[in-house]
N, C-alpha and C positions, 0 to 999 in steps of 0.2 A: 600442660603435656597434653599432646593431643591423643585422642581415644581412638585406637585402630580397631576399625569393625571392619572383616571382610567377608563376604559372602558368593561362594561359588556352588551356583548351581544351575546345573550339574557340574560334576568333575568331570574332565576328559581324562583325568590321569589322577592317581592316587597310590603314595608308597611310603615306606620307612626304609631307612637305609643310615649306612655309616661313612665316617670319614675318619681315616687314620687307623695307625696299626693296632692289632689286639691288645688289649690293656690300656688303650689311650682312644678307644673309638669314641666318636660323636655321635650320637644317634638323630636322626632328621625324620620328621614326617616332612613329606612334602605332597602339594597337590595343585595341578594346574586347570584352568577353565580358558580355553582357548589362548591367549597372550600372557595371560595373566599366572603369575608361577609364585606360590606360596611355600618358604621353607620356615619349618619351625624347630627348635632344638627340643627332644625330647629326652628324659632316661631310660636306661636300658630296661627298668624296671615299669616303665610307662607303655613300651613297646610292647612288653609281655602280658601285662594286664588288659592293654587293648586287644590285643590279639584272642585273649580269651573272651571279654566280654563280646567281641565280635562273633566269633563263635555261637556261643550261646543266646545272644540276640537271634543268629540267623536260623537255630534250632527253632527258637519259639516262633520266629516268622514264617518256618516252613512246617510248621504244624498247624498256627493258625490260619495261614493264606496260603494254601498248597497252590491254588491256581497261578501265583506269581512266582513260584520257586524257581531260582536261577539253577543252569545247569550246572553239575558238581565241577567239572573239568573247564576253565577257561583262562588261557592264557594270556597275561598282559606282559609290557616290558613292565621291570619292577626297578629298574637302574635309576639312581637319584639322576634328575638332569641340572645342566649348569644353566645359569647360574646359582650357585646354593650360597644365598644369603638370607639368612634367619632374619625374620621379621622379629621374633621375640622366643623367650623360653617359656614352655607349657608348665603349667602350674596344676592344672586338671584339665580332663576330657570327660566327654559326656555323650551317649547314644541317644539317638530317639529315631523314630519312623515317622515318615510321611505317607499316611494311607493313601492318601487321592492320587499320589504320584507316584508311589510304590518306591520311595527312597528312603535309604537309610541317612541319617544326620549325624555327622561327626562334628560337636562343637569341642574347640579347644580354647581354653583361656589362659591368659598370661601372667606370669608368676610376678609379681610386684615387689620391689623393694621400695619402703618408705624410707626419704629423704628428712632429715631434720627439719629444714626449711621449707617443707613444702605441706600444704594442708591435705591429709589423708582423704578426706572429703571430697577433694576437688580432682584428683586423681580414680580414673576408673581403669580396669585392665583390660588389654585389648580383647578380641574375640573373632575366631574366623570358624565360619561356618561352612561345612562341605557336605554337599549331597550326593550321594553315591548308590548305584544300582547295585543289589544284592551281590551278584557277580562279581564286581569291583571290590566289596569289603571280602567277600570268601577269599580271594585273592590277596588282599591285604593281609587279612588274620594267619593265611598260611606263608605269606612271604615274612610277616614279622616274626613270628616264631622260628622260622628257619635263620634269620637274620640275627636274633638273639643267640640262638643256641651255635652259631657261627664263631663267638668269642673262645674262651680258655676251655679248654677240656675239661674243666673242673669250675664251673662257674660260681660255686660257693666261694673258691678264693677271692673272685673280685677285686683283684688289685692289692690283698690283704695278706700278710703271712697266716697261715693256719697252723695253730699248734694242737697237738694231740696229745691229751694226758690219759693215762693207762693206769 
């Protein structure tokens, strides 16, 4: 199985969006550099956790490196772009900071399903690294939060029946 490794340094575009009606939405993390467009499937909870982690990282970076602080309001086109052809489903994501270039690095790792006839040591998860400006990440964080909140009025239901005991 080929090992997918993609690096978008720096991205021209990054967003989180959904496909499908409320209750059946599929969340996507999408980024592009020039003509290379990468779409990844993520969970709703991952989109929310990513937005929170970005917000916390930006607060820390703005304190530690105020000279590089991005403006608060930058508007980007945040709609998903076609074609939406996911490379893989994301298992985990991580954030880092490239101080030399003042870029935030978002790393997404593929969710692997091990097949019985394949040696697990021979299969490596795919990786996508996306290098983004602070302004792009601030816009991504705000947009991801809004996208998650655009679902059901009561997100605790999340497609399940809710029983209340008195």
